[in-house]
C-alpha positions as CSV (number, residue, x, y, z in Angstrom):
1,M,-6.6,-6.7,79.3
2,I,-5.7,-3.5,77.5
3,Y,-8.0,-4.3,74.6
4,Q,-10.9,-5.4,76.8
5,L,-10.7,-2.1,78.8
6,Y,-10.7,-0.1,75.5
7,Q,-13.7,-2.1,74.2
8,A,-15.6,-1.5,77.5
9,Y,-15.0,2.2,77.2
10,F,-15.9,2.2,73.5
11,D,-19.2,0.5,74.3
12,A,-19.9,2.8,77.2
13,V,-19.6,6.0,75.2
14,A,-21.3,4.7,72.1
15,P,-24.8,5.8,73.2
16,L,-23.5,9.3,74.1
17,R,-21.9,9.6,70.6
18,A,-25.0,8.4,68.9
19,A,-27.1,10.9,70.8
20,A,-24.7,13.7,69.8
21,R,-24.9,12.6,66.2
22,A,-28.7,12.7,66.3
23,T,-28.7,16.1,67.9
24,T,-26.3,17.5,65.3
25,A,-28.5,16.3,62.5
26,V,-31.6,17.9,64.2
27,L,-29.8,21.2,64.7
28,N,-28.9,21.3,61.0
29,L,-32.5,21.0,59.9
30,P,-33.9,23.9,57.9
31,M,-36.7,24.4,60.5
32,Y,-34.0,26.0,62.8
33,G,-33.3,28.8,60.3
34,M,-35.6,31.1,62.2
35,F,-33.5,31.0,65.3
36,D,-30.2,32.7,66.1
37,Q,-27.8,31.0,63.7
38,G,-24.7,31.8,65.7
39,L,-26.2,30.0,68.7
40,I,-27.5,27.1,66.6
41,R,-24.2,26.6,64.8
42,S,-22.2,26.7,68.1
43,A,-24.5,24.0,69.6
44,A,-24.2,21.9,66.4
45,A,-20.4,22.3,66.5
46,A,-20.2,21.2,70.2
47,H,-22.4,18.1,69.5
48,E,-20.4,17.2,66.4
49,L,-17.1,17.2,68.3
50,V,-18.6,14.9,70.9
51,A,-20.0,12.6,68.1
52,R,-16.5,12.5,66.4
53,A,-14.7,11.7,69.6
54,G,-14.0,8.1,68.8
55,L,-12.1,5.8,66.4
56,R,-13.2,3.7,63.4
57,H,-11.9,0.1,62.9
58,E,-13.1,-0.5,59.4
59,R,-11.3,0.6,56.2
60,P,-12.8,3.8,54.7
61,A,-13.6,3.8,51.0
62,F,-10.8,4.8,48.6
63,G,-13.3,6.9,46.7
64,I,-11.1,6.9,43.6
65,D,-12.5,7.1,40.0
66,A,-11.3,3.6,39.0
67,L,-12.6,0.1,39.3
68,E,-11.2,-1.5,42.5
69,E,-10.3,-5.0,41.3
70,P,-9.1,-7.5,43.9
71,V,-6.4,-9.5,42.1
72,L,-5.2,-11.7,44.9
73,R,-6.7,-12.2,48.3
74,L,-4.5,-13.5,51.1
75,P,-5.4,-13.7,54.8
76,F,-3.6,-10.5,55.8
77,A,-3.8,-8.4,52.6
78,T,-5.5,-8.1,49.3
79,L,-3.6,-7.1,46.1
80,L,-5.9,-4.3,44.9
81,H,-5.8,-3.0,41.3
82,F,-7.2,0.3,40.3
83,K,-8.3,-0.7,36.9
84,K,-9.1,2.0,34.3
85,E,-11.4,1.8,31.3
86,D,-8.6,3.1,29.1
87,A,-6.4,0.0,28.2
88,T,-3.4,2.1,27.1
89,P,-0.3,0.4,28.5
90,Q,1.3,2.3,31.4
91,P,4.1,1.5,33.9
92,R,2.7,-1.0,36.4
93,V,3.4,0.1,40.0
94,L,3.0,-1.8,43.2
95,L,2.4,0.8,46.0
96,V,3.3,-0.9,49.3
97,A,1.4,0.8,52.1
98,P,2.9,0.8,55.6
99,M,1.5,-1.6,58.1
100,S,1.7,0.9,61.0
101,G,-1.8,1.3,62.5
102,H,-3.6,2.9,59.5
103,F,-5.3,1.5,56.5
104,A,-4.0,1.7,53.0
105,T,-6.5,4.5,52.3
106,L,-4.0,6.8,54.0
107,L,-2.3,6.8,50.6
108,R,-5.5,7.9,48.7
109,G,-3.8,11.1,47.6
110,T,-0.7,9.2,46.5
111,I,-2.8,7.0,44.3
112,Q,-4.9,9.8,42.9
113,T,-1.7,11.6,41.8
114,M,-0.1,8.5,40.2
115,L,-3.1,7.0,38.6
116,P,-3.5,9.1,35.4
117,E,0.0,8.1,34.3
118,H,0.5,4.7,35.9
119,D,-1.2,1.3,36.3
120,V,-1.5,1.2,40.1
121,Y,-1.8,-1.7,42.5
122,I,-1.7,-1.4,46.3
123,T,-1.2,-3.7,49.3
124,D,-4.6,-3.4,51.0
125,W,-3.6,-4.7,54.5
126,H,-6.4,-6.2,56.5
127,N,-7.2,-5.4,60.1
128,A,-5.5,-8.1,62.2
129,R,-8.5,-8.3,64.6
130,D,-10.6,-9.5,61.6
131,V,-8.3,-12.3,60.5
132,D,-9.3,-15.7,61.8
133,T,-6.7,-17.3,64.1
134,D,-6.8,-20.4,61.8
135,D,-4.9,-18.3,59.3
136,G,-1.9,-18.4,61.6
137,R,0.8,-15.9,62.4
138,F,2.1,-12.9,60.4
139,D,5.6,-11.6,60.9
140,V,8.2,-9.6,58.9
141,D,9.1,-12.8,57.0
142,D,5.5,-13.1,55.9
143,Y,5.4,-9.5,55.0
144,I,8.4,-10.0,52.6
145,D,6.7,-13.1,51.2
146,Y,3.6,-11.1,50.4
147,I,5.5,-8.4,48.6
148,I,7.3,-11.0,46.5
149,R,4.1,-12.9,45.7
150,F,2.3,-9.6,44.8
151,L,5.2,-8.6,42.4
152,E,5.1,-12.1,40.9
153,T,1.3,-11.7,40.4
154,I,1.7,-8.3,38.7
155,G,4.4,-9.7,36.5
156,P,7.9,-8.8,35.2
157,E,9.0,-5.2,34.4
158,A,6.8,-3.6,37.2
159,H,8.0,-1.0,39.7
160,V,7.6,-0.9,43.5
161,V,7.1,2.2,45.7
162,A,7.3,1.7,49.5
163,V,6.0,4.2,51.9
164,C,7.5,4.7,55.4
165,Q,7.6,1.4,57.4
166,A,7.3,-0.6,54.2
167,S,10.7,0.5,53.0
168,V,12.8,-2.1,54.9
169,P,10.7,-5.2,54.0
170,V,10.5,-4.0,50.3
171,L,14.3,-3.5,50.2
172,A,14.7,-7.0,51.7
173,A,12.1,-8.5,49.2
174,V,13.9,-7.0,46.2
175,A,17.3,-8.3,47.5
176,V,15.8,-11.8,48.0
177,M,14.4,-11.7,44.5
178,A,17.7,-10.5,43.0
179,E,19.7,-13.2,44.7
180,A,17.2,-15.9,43.5
181,G,17.1,-14.5,39.9
182,N,13.4,-14.0,40.2
183,S,12.0,-12.8,36.8
184,A,9.4,-10.6,38.5
185,I,12.1,-8.4,40.2
186,P,10.9,-4.8,39.7
187,R,12.7,-2.4,37.3
188,S,12.7,0.4,39.9
189,M,12.4,0.6,43.7
190,T,11.3,3.8,45.4
191,L,11.7,4.1,49.2
192,M,9.8,7.1,50.7
193,A,10.5,8.3,54.2
194,G,11.5,4.8,55.4
195,P,13.5,3.7,58.5
196,V,16.3,1.9,56.6
197,D,18.9,3.0,59.2
198,T,17.4,4.7,62.3
199,R,20.8,5.6,63.7
200,S,20.8,8.6,61.4
201,N,19.2,11.7,63.0
202,P,17.1,9.8,65.5
203,T,13.6,11.1,66.1
204,K,11.4,10.8,69.1
205,V,10.0,7.6,67.6
206,N,13.6,6.1,67.4
207,E,14.5,7.3,70.9
208,L,11.4,5.7,72.4
209,A,12.2,2.4,70.7
210,L,15.8,2.4,72.2
211,S,14.7,3.6,75.6
212,R,12.4,0.7,76.3
213,S,13.0,-3.0,76.7
214,M,11.2,-5.6,74.6
215,S,9.3,-6.6,77.7
216,W,7.9,-3.1,77.8
217,F,6.7,-3.4,74.2
218,E,5.3,-6.8,75.1
219,R,3.0,-5.2,77.6
220,M,1.5,-3.1,74.8
221,I,0.1,-6.3,73.2
222,G,-3.6,-6.9,73.5
223,I,-5.9,-9.9,72.9
224,V,-8.7,-9.5,70.4
225,P,-12.1,-9.7,72.1
226,F,-14.4,-12.6,71.4
227,R,-16.9,-10.5,69.3
228,Y,-14.5,-10.3,66.4
229,R,-13.4,-12.8,63.8
230,G,-9.8,-12.8,65.1
231,A,-10.8,-13.4,68.7
232,T,-7.8,-14.4,70.9
233,R,-5.3,-13.2,68.3
234,R,-2.4,-11.3,69.9
235,V,-2.2,-7.8,68.4
236,Y,-0.7,-4.4,68.8
237,P,-3.9,-2.4,69.0
238,G,-4.3,0.5,66.5
239,F,-5.7,2.7,69.3
240,V,-2.4,2.4,71.2
241,Q,-0.4,3.3,68.1
242,L,-2.6,6.3,67.3
243,T,-2.3,7.5,70.9
244,A,1.5,7.3,70.7
245,F,1.6,9.3,67.5
246,M,-0.9,11.9,68.7
247,S,1.1,12.4,71.9
248,M,4.1,13.5,69.8
249,N,2.1,16.5,68.5
250,I,-0.8,16.8,70.9
251,E,-1.0,20.6,70.7
252,R,-1.4,20.5,66.9
253,H,-4.3,18.0,67.2
254,L,-6.0,20.0,69.9
255,K,-5.7,23.2,67.8
256,A,-7.1,21.4,64.8
257,H,-10.2,20.4,66.8
258,R,-10.6,24.0,68.2
259,D,-10.3,25.2,64.6
260,L,-13.0,22.6,63.5
261,Y,-15.3,24.0,66.2
262,D,-14.7,27.6,65.1
263,H,-15.2,26.8,61.4
264,I,-18.5,25.0,62.1
265,A,-19.7,27.7,64.4
266,S,-18.8,30.5,61.9
267,G,-20.4,28.6,59.0
268,N,-17.1,28.1,57.1
269,E,-18.0,24.7,55.8
270,E,-15.2,24.4,53.3
271,K,-12.5,24.6,56.0
272,A,-14.5,22.5,58.4
273,Q,-14.8,19.7,55.8
274,A,-11.1,19.7,55.1
275,I,-10.4,19.0,58.8
276,R,-13.2,16.4,59.0
277,A,-11.7,14.6,56.0
278,F,-8.2,14.4,57.5
279,Y,-9.4,13.1,60.9
280,D,-11.9,10.6,59.3
281,E,-8.8,9.0,57.8
282,Y,-6.5,9.5,60.8
283,F,-9.0,8.1,63.3
284,A,-9.5,4.9,61.2
285,V,-7.1,2.5,62.9
286,T,-6.1,-1.1,62.3
287,D,-4.5,-3.6,64.6
288,L,-1.1,-5.1,63.8
289,P,-0.2,-8.8,64.3
290,A,1.8,-8.9,67.5
291,E,4.7,-10.9,66.0
292,F,5.1,-8.5,63.1
293,Y,5.1,-5.5,65.4
294,L,7.5,-6.9,68.0
295,Q,9.9,-8.2,65.3
296,T,9.8,-4.8,63.6
297,V,10.7,-2.9,66.8
298,S,13.4,-5.4,67.6
299,S,15.2,-5.9,64.3
300,I,14.7,-2.5,62.7
301,F,14.6,0.1,65.5
302,Q,16.7,-1.6,68.2
303,E,19.1,-3.9,66.5
304,H,19.5,-2.0,63.2
305,A,19.8,-5.4,61.6
306,L,19.6,-4.3,58.0
307,P,22.4,-1.7,58.0
308,L,24.6,-3.9,60.1
309,G,24.2,-6.9,57.7
310,K,22.3,-9.0,60.2
311,F,18.8,-8.8,58.8
312,E,17.3,-12.3,58.0
313,W,14.5,-13.7,56.0
314,R,13.5,-17.3,56.6
315,G,16.8,-17.9,58.5
316,R,18.9,-16.6,55.6
317,R,20.9,-13.3,55.7
318,V,19.5,-10.6,53.4
319,D,22.2,-9.0,51.2
320,P,21.1,-5.8,49.4
321,R,24.4,-6.0,47.4
322,A,22.6,-8.7,45.4
323,I,20.5,-5.8,43.8
324,N,22.3,-4.9,40.6
325,R,19.6,-4.0,38.1
326,T,16.7,-2.5,40.0
327,A,17.0,1.3,39.9
328,L,16.8,3.0,43.3
329,L,15.1,6.2,44.3
330,T,15.0,7.4,47.9
331,I,12.9,10.3,49.1
332,E,13.0,12.2,52.4
333,G,11.3,15.2,53.9
334,E,13.3,18.0,55.5
335,R,11.0,18.3,58.5
336,D,10.1,14.6,58.9
337,D,9.8,14.0,62.7
338,V,9.1,10.3,62.2
339,C,11.9,9.3,59.9
340,G,14.9,11.6,60.2
341,L,17.0,12.8,57.3
342,G,19.5,10.2,56.2
343,Q,17.6,7.2,57.4
344,T,16.2,6.4,53.9
345,L,19.3,7.6,52.1
346,A,21.2,4.8,53.8
347,A,19.8,2.4,51.2
348,H,22.3,3.8,48.7
349,D,25.2,2.5,50.7
350,L,23.6,-0.9,51.2
351,C,22.8,-1.3,47.5
352,S,26.5,-1.0,46.7
353,S,26.4,-3.2,43.5
354,L,24.1,-0.7,41.8
355,R,25.9,1.7,39.5
356,Q,25.7,5.3,40.4
357,Y,23.5,6.2,37.4
358,R,20.8,3.8,38.8
359,K,20.6,5.7,42.1
360,R,18.8,8.9,42.8
361,H,18.0,10.7,46.0
362,H,15.5,13.6,46.6
363,M,15.2,15.6,49.8
364,Q,12.1,17.8,49.7
365,A,12.4,21.0,51.6
366,G,9.6,22.2,53.9
367,V,7.7,19.0,54.3
368,G,7.2,16.6,57.2
369,H,6.5,12.9,57.2
370,Y,3.0,12.9,55.5
371,G,4.0,15.7,53.1
372,V,6.4,13.2,51.4
373,F,3.5,11.3,49.9
374,S,0.5,13.6,50.1
375,G,-0.4,17.3,49.7
376,A,0.7,20.1,47.3
377,R,4.5,19.5,47.4
378,W,4.0,15.8,46.8
379,N,1.8,16.6,43.8
380,N,4.0,19.4,42.3
381,Q,7.6,18.6,43.3
382,I,8.0,15.0,44.6
383,Y,5.8,13.1,42.2
384,P,7.6,14.5,39.0
385,V,10.8,13.1,40.4
386,L,9.2,9.7,41.0
387,K,7.6,9.7,37.6
388,N,10.9,10.5,35.9
389,A,12.7,7.8,37.9
390,I,10.1,5.2,36.8
391,L,10.3,6.3,33.1
392,S,14.1,6.4,33.0
393,S,14.2,2.8,34.3
394,A,11.7,1.4,31.9
């Protein structure tokens, strides 16, 4: 019912948002230059905020200066290669985007920084509401299968970089590959702001997961409406996930939109565009397969299965001690309010067979969750550490 109520609301306000967009466009026409510009810009700002008061459910464009080459298409994800004209060999990197309510384009800045010196591939996760029910379920086991298959497609001697939620299944996938002697096992594995052990410095996200029963999380599951390809599929709706994240920092988001109004009204287009760009991405949401979401909450955030040695893949226990050649880099942000300090670092203890010289940890001062993989400190301070880790493991 939750999805149907949202869809009814979305449909009801669509004409209002369309009218606001049209009014904004009219107010920006040159013919209004003869009128009081302060008044016109204020009116345009108000209408633009109304027009923007909604979510998108389609993946935005990456907008990166490289050929987007789909290498392997699977029902729930495409292995996307950012192919460059220059054929100079560079380290091949699989960037594993989180499946956490946003599209892989959330890592646009990560890709742009890495692309000049790396051959970059990314897991372009599909919106679950657009996946036909004939394609079946998708859970954490399937997520791990996808990572392994993508690494096998890219080939031996590659590197893998996992962002946020992706850290646990990536660590599990590499452990499974190590135990099987898979030749495509990556040379290095970087885990960025990931919940390997959420018992360390619990955040509001972790506390919420522990304070609710699984039946409560089950009530958050919706059924995809009939108008979409994945009709009747059970999903954790992206709009629910976004609401939860925004509620953690609601004042910050309200201030950002007040600032957007002020910048438009005052004619500061550069600052207004920066806020628009952020929320265009932030408000593009994707639904998660219900089984994947519920299994993630249960095994990672409630049961702490991986650090307690109880995490399983296809009924077999996953043992990170099997990893003995893949170099490990973990990265955390000092001010991360999603994944607390120490949660990603915990991977070092789990990968106990790795010699110390194959392990590195970087804690970046002054950054929150998103600052670990985007923004100035990512570009200038974190990326050089990642680049060196990849080069030293080659």
